[in-house]
C-alpha positions as CSV (number, residue, x, y, z in Angstrom):
1,M,-24.8,5.6,1.0
2,R,-24.7,3.4,-2.0
3,I,-28.0,3.5,-4.0
4,A,-28.6,0.9,-6.7
5,R,-31.3,0.5,-9.3
6,F,-32.3,-3.1,-9.9
7,S,-34.8,-5.5,-11.3
8,I,-36.3,-8.7,-9.7
9,D,-39.1,-10.8,-11.1
10,G,-39.8,-8.1,-13.7
11,N,-40.1,-5.3,-11.2
12,V,-37.7,-2.3,-11.0
13,A,-36.8,-0.5,-7.8
14,F,-34.1,1.4,-6.0
15,G,-32.4,0.1,-2.9
16,V,-29.6,1.0,-0.5
17,V,-26.7,-1.4,-0.6
18,E,-25.7,-2.6,2.8
19,G,-22.5,-4.6,3.6
20,D,-19.9,-5.9,1.2
21,A,-18.1,-9.1,0.1
22,S,-16.7,-9.5,3.6
23,T,-20.2,-9.4,5.2
24,E,-21.7,-12.7,6.3
25,G,-24.1,-13.7,3.6
26,G,-22.8,-10.9,1.3
27,P,-24.3,-7.5,0.6
28,V,-28.0,-6.9,0.6
29,L,-30.4,-4.3,-0.8
30,D,-32.8,-2.5,1.5
31,I,-35.6,-1.5,-0.9
32,I,-36.5,2.2,-0.6
33,K,-39.9,3.7,-0.9
34,G,-40.0,6.1,-3.8
35,H,-36.9,7.3,-5.6
36,P,-33.6,8.8,-4.5
37,F,-34.3,12.2,-6.0
38,A,-36.4,13.2,-3.1
39,E,-36.6,12.3,0.6
40,F,-37.2,8.6,0.9
41,E,-37.6,5.9,3.5
42,R,-36.1,2.4,3.7
43,S,-38.7,-0.3,3.6
44,G,-36.8,-2.7,5.7
45,Q,-37.4,-5.3,3.0
46,K,-34.0,-6.7,2.2
47,I,-32.9,-8.8,-0.8
48,P,-29.4,-10.4,-1.3
49,L,-27.6,-8.5,-3.9
50,N,-26.7,-11.7,-5.8
51,K,-30.5,-12.4,-6.3
52,V,-31.2,-9.3,-8.4
53,R,-30.0,-7.9,-11.7
54,L,-28.3,-4.5,-11.3
55,L,-29.5,-1.9,-13.8
56,P,-27.9,1.4,-14.8
57,P,-28.1,3.3,-11.5
58,V,-30.0,6.1,-13.3
59,L,-31.8,6.6,-16.6
60,P,-30.4,10.1,-17.6
61,N,-32.3,12.5,-19.8
62,K,-28.8,13.4,-21.1
63,V,-25.2,12.5,-20.5
64,V,-22.9,15.5,-20.8
65,A,-19.3,14.4,-21.2
66,I,-16.1,16.4,-21.0
67,G,-13.2,15.6,-23.3
68,R,-9.4,16.1,-22.7
69,N,-9.8,16.9,-19.0
70,Y,-6.6,15.0,-18.1
71,A,-3.4,16.5,-19.6
72,E,-1.6,13.1,-20.1
73,H,-4.6,11.7,-22.0
74,A,-4.8,14.7,-24.2
75,A,-1.1,14.4,-25.0
76,E,-1.3,10.6,-25.7
77,L,-3.7,11.3,-28.6
78,G,-1.7,14.3,-29.8
79,N,-3.9,17.0,-28.5
80,E,-3.4,20.1,-26.4
81,V,-5.4,20.8,-23.3
82,P,-8.2,23.1,-24.5
83,D,-8.7,26.6,-23.3
84,A,-12.2,25.8,-22.3
85,P,-13.9,22.5,-21.4
86,V,-14.8,20.4,-24.5
87,A,-18.4,19.2,-23.9
88,F,-20.3,16.6,-26.0
89,F,-23.4,14.5,-25.5
90,K,-24.0,10.8,-25.2
91,P,-27.7,9.9,-25.8
92,S,-29.8,8.0,-23.2
93,T,-29.9,5.1,-25.6
94,A,-26.1,4.7,-25.1
95,V,-26.5,3.9,-21.4
96,I,-26.1,0.3,-20.1
97,G,-25.6,-1.1,-16.7
98,P,-23.1,-3.4,-15.0
99,G,-22.8,-6.8,-16.7
100,D,-24.6,-5.6,-19.8
101,P,-22.7,-6.3,-23.1
102,I,-20.9,-3.6,-25.1
103,A,-21.9,-4.3,-28.7
104,Y,-18.9,-3.6,-31.0
105,P,-20.2,-1.2,-33.7
106,S,-20.2,-2.4,-37.3
107,F,-18.9,0.9,-38.6
108,S,-15.7,0.9,-36.6
109,S,-12.5,-1.2,-36.4
110,E,-10.9,0.6,-33.4
111,V,-13.0,0.9,-30.3
112,H,-11.4,2.2,-27.1
113,H,-12.2,2.1,-23.4
114,E,-12.1,5.4,-21.3
115,A,-12.6,5.0,-17.5
116,E,-14.2,8.0,-16.0
117,L,-15.8,9.3,-12.8
118,A,-19.5,10.1,-13.4
119,V,-21.4,12.8,-11.5
120,V,-25.1,12.1,-11.0
121,I,-27.3,15.2,-10.7
122,G,-29.8,15.1,-7.9
123,R,-32.0,18.2,-8.7
124,M,-33.0,20.4,-11.6
125,C,-30.5,23.2,-11.9
126,R,-29.1,25.9,-14.1
127,E,-26.6,28.7,-13.7
128,V,-25.2,27.0,-10.6
129,P,-22.8,29.1,-8.7
130,R,-19.6,27.4,-7.7
131,E,-20.4,27.4,-4.0
132,R,-23.7,25.6,-4.6
133,V,-22.4,22.8,-6.8
134,K,-22.4,20.2,-4.1
135,D,-26.1,20.9,-3.4
136,V,-27.2,19.7,-6.9
137,I,-25.2,16.5,-6.9
138,L,-26.8,13.2,-5.8
139,G,-23.6,11.2,-5.9
140,Y,-21.0,9.5,-8.1
141,T,-20.6,6.3,-10.1
142,C,-18.2,4.6,-12.5
143,A,-18.5,5.2,-16.2
144,N,-16.8,3.9,-19.4
145,D,-16.9,6.4,-22.3
146,I,-16.6,3.8,-25.0
147,T,-15.3,5.5,-28.1
148,A,-15.0,4.5,-31.8
149,R,-11.6,6.1,-32.1
150,D,-11.2,5.8,-35.9
151,V,-14.7,7.3,-36.4
152,Q,-13.8,10.1,-34.0
153,E,-10.7,11.0,-36.0
154,R,-12.4,11.0,-39.4
155,E,-15.7,12.8,-38.5
156,K,-15.8,16.4,-37.3
157,Q,-18.6,15.7,-34.9
158,W,-18.2,13.0,-32.2
159,A,-21.9,12.0,-32.1
160,R,-21.5,8.6,-33.8
161,A,-18.0,7.9,-32.4
162,K,-19.2,8.3,-28.8
163,G,-23.0,8.0,-28.9
164,F,-23.6,4.6,-30.4
165,D,-25.8,2.1,-28.6
166,T,-24.1,0.6,-25.5
167,S,-21.3,3.2,-25.5
168,C,-22.0,4.4,-22.0
169,P,-21.8,1.8,-19.3
170,L,-22.7,3.2,-15.8
171,G,-22.6,1.6,-12.4
172,P,-22.7,-0.4,-10.3
173,W,-24.5,2.1,-8.0
174,V,-24.4,5.7,-6.9
175,E,-22.2,6.6,-3.9
176,T,-23.7,9.6,-2.2
177,E,-21.2,10.2,0.5
178,L,-17.8,10.7,-1.2
179,D,-15.2,13.4,-1.6
180,P,-14.4,13.1,-5.4
181,S,-11.3,15.4,-5.3
182,D,-8.6,12.7,-5.1
183,L,-9.9,9.2,-6.1
184,G,-8.0,6.4,-7.8
185,I,-9.4,5.4,-11.2
186,M,-8.3,2.1,-12.8
187,C,-9.3,0.3,-16.0
188,T,-8.5,-3.4,-16.7
189,V,-9.0,-5.5,-19.8
190,N,-9.1,-9.2,-19.2
191,G,-7.6,-8.5,-15.8
192,Q,-4.6,-6.6,-17.2
193,Q,-4.3,-2.9,-16.0
194,R,-4.6,-0.4,-18.8
195,Q,-5.4,2.9,-17.1
196,L,-4.4,4.2,-13.6
197,G,-4.9,7.7,-12.5
198,R,-6.4,10.0,-9.9
199,T,-9.2,12.6,-10.1
200,S,-6.8,15.1,-8.6
201,D,-5.1,15.1,-12.0
202,M,-8.2,16.7,-13.7
203,V,-7.4,19.9,-15.5
204,R,-10.8,21.3,-14.3
205,S,-12.6,20.3,-11.2
206,I,-16.1,19.0,-10.9
207,E,-17.2,22.5,-9.6
208,D,-15.7,24.1,-12.7
209,L,-17.4,21.6,-15.0
210,I,-20.9,22.0,-13.4
211,V,-20.6,25.8,-13.5
212,H,-19.6,25.7,-17.2
213,I,-22.3,23.3,-18.3
214,T,-25.1,24.9,-16.4
215,E,-24.3,28.3,-17.9
216,A,-25.7,26.9,-21.1
217,M,-28.3,24.3,-20.2
218,T,-30.6,23.0,-17.5
219,L,-29.5,19.7,-15.8
220,L,-32.3,17.4,-14.6
221,P,-32.4,14.9,-11.8
222,G,-30.7,11.7,-13.0
223,D,-28.6,13.5,-15.7
224,V,-25.0,12.4,-15.7
225,V,-21.8,14.4,-16.2
226,L,-18.7,12.5,-17.3
227,T,-15.5,14.2,-16.1
228,G,-12.8,12.9,-18.5
229,T,-10.4,10.0,-18.6
230,P,-6.8,9.5,-17.5
231,A,-4.1,8.3,-19.8
232,G,-3.8,4.8,-21.0
233,V,-6.8,4.4,-23.3
234,G,-6.6,1.5,-25.7
235,P,-8.4,-0.9,-27.9
236,L,-11.1,-3.4,-27.1
237,N,-11.9,-6.5,-29.0
238,V,-14.9,-8.8,-29.2
239,G,-14.7,-11.2,-26.2
240,D,-12.8,-8.8,-23.9
241,E,-14.0,-8.1,-20.4
242,V,-13.4,-4.5,-19.4
243,A,-13.6,-3.2,-15.8
244,V,-13.6,0.3,-14.4
245,T,-12.8,0.6,-10.7
246,I,-13.0,3.9,-8.7
247,E,-11.8,4.2,-5.2
248,G,-14.7,4.5,-2.8
249,I,-17.3,3.5,-5.3
250,G,-16.7,0.0,-6.7
251,T,-16.2,-1.8,-10.0
252,L,-18.2,-1.6,-13.3
253,T,-17.6,-4.7,-15.5
254,N,-18.8,-5.3,-19.0
255,K,-18.0,-7.7,-21.8
256,V,-17.6,-6.8,-25.5
257,I,-19.7,-8.8,-28.0
258,K,-20.2,-8.7,-31.7
259,R,-23.1,-6.5,-32.7
260,G,-25.9,-8.7,-33.9
């Protein structure tokens, strides 16, 4: 089930995406009653997807991201695979949705794309045992961990390098019925392939990451966990269109603009 968050005529709602580009008339949204973090009903009121503005599929209290979880990506930046997962935060103010602009930060001259599988948490949880991890996950979406690489290299903390406004595109929707263990991940810039990998290449699995994170903190419904990026990260420039495509989910596209 694909669950999208959208706005139309100033109103915000969730809906189940039905159909695809091959469907006559195109995909539609069946508006749901309530929200996806509890049992809900479909209203039967359907709106063409092209008549709404897609928003970030969730508004997380926090985004917990994992660095260097693909060995080839760690190597391309001259790093070793860490002995334990490297976790950092991206604030809620970094989150944008599909089609929203990425504003190039004024304090950086080297901004990179990082295509990632994002895990959306469905229920409050802490100290989750490995066998219960699937029970706390709502689903999965595409993410782009936009990074000011030069700032990351010169500052000991990654807060500014990875937490600036618009640095966390998410979308286009949450896919709830998906096996995330071996999915293709691709990033293109202006239609040219930059990254191509598979989630099976992760150093640590999603189960490992959720167990590790919830040993330390409570995750809330709508929180997001970024699982790392495959090799091939590279620079973005003002005017570029960057797209993250994940098998079984869809494509998240954003354009880079000059920060006003």
